[in-house]
C-alpha positions, 0 to 999 in steps of 0.5 A: 764924770769922766775917768782920770786921764780921759783927756788923753787916749792911751795906746794899747799896752804892748804884751812884750812890755808887760812881760819885760816889766814883770820879769824886771820886777822879778829880777829886782826882787831876786837881788840879794840885799839880805833879809830886811823885812822893810824892803818893798816887794817891787813885783807886787807893785808891778803885778797889781799895776798890770792887774788893774790896767790889763786884767785880761792879760795879767791876772790870777794865773800869772800872779800864782806862777810869779809867786811860785817863782818867788817862793823857789828863789827865797827858799820859802814855804812853797805857796807862801808868795803864791797865796799872797800874790793870788789873793792880792791879784784877785782883789785888784781885779775886783776893784780895777774899774773903780780904781781907775776913776781916781787920781794917783794919790787916791789910788795909792791909798786904795791899793795900800790895803792890798799890799798890807793883806799880802804881807799879812798873809805871807807873815801868817803862813811863815808864823804857822810854819814855825818861823820867828816874827821878823819885827815891826819894821815889816809894817814899812814895806806896804807903806813904801809899796803904796808910795811907789804906786804913783811912780810905777804908774807914771813909768809903766804908762809912759810908752802908751802916752805917745801919739800913734803917728807923729807928724808936723802938728804933733811933734811928740 
């Protein structure tokens, strides 16, 4: 059995592109939209994507640093997002080989528990620190993140799908 997408070889991922997408997702997370618990964590989606597709370049250390940056920006307990992103990234590294064998919808179903666990850890840390329960709309965020997985995969793999040297037989 061939892995998903085996009919097309992908070019290597550009490290600059990986860094720019992570910084762009961090910037989108920092847009002040208010404290709505159902907002998806775009940084978590991009972080899990790159951890699955490039585990040697993006891993637990990058997840920890990005989590600390989110903690500082949100004014949250230092380590709240760092813990959630680190555990999520660790589990993504553990399942990255198996996950790539499935189609995008099956992958979305399999990364849903990662997003649920990350939100649950973050909620647990906040509740232990004495914060109030944000409401049941918090359950929508991991679902939206899982639904964003196919779109994120399509967008983030697009630069790798082009042929390495176009010619008259391969005009793309």
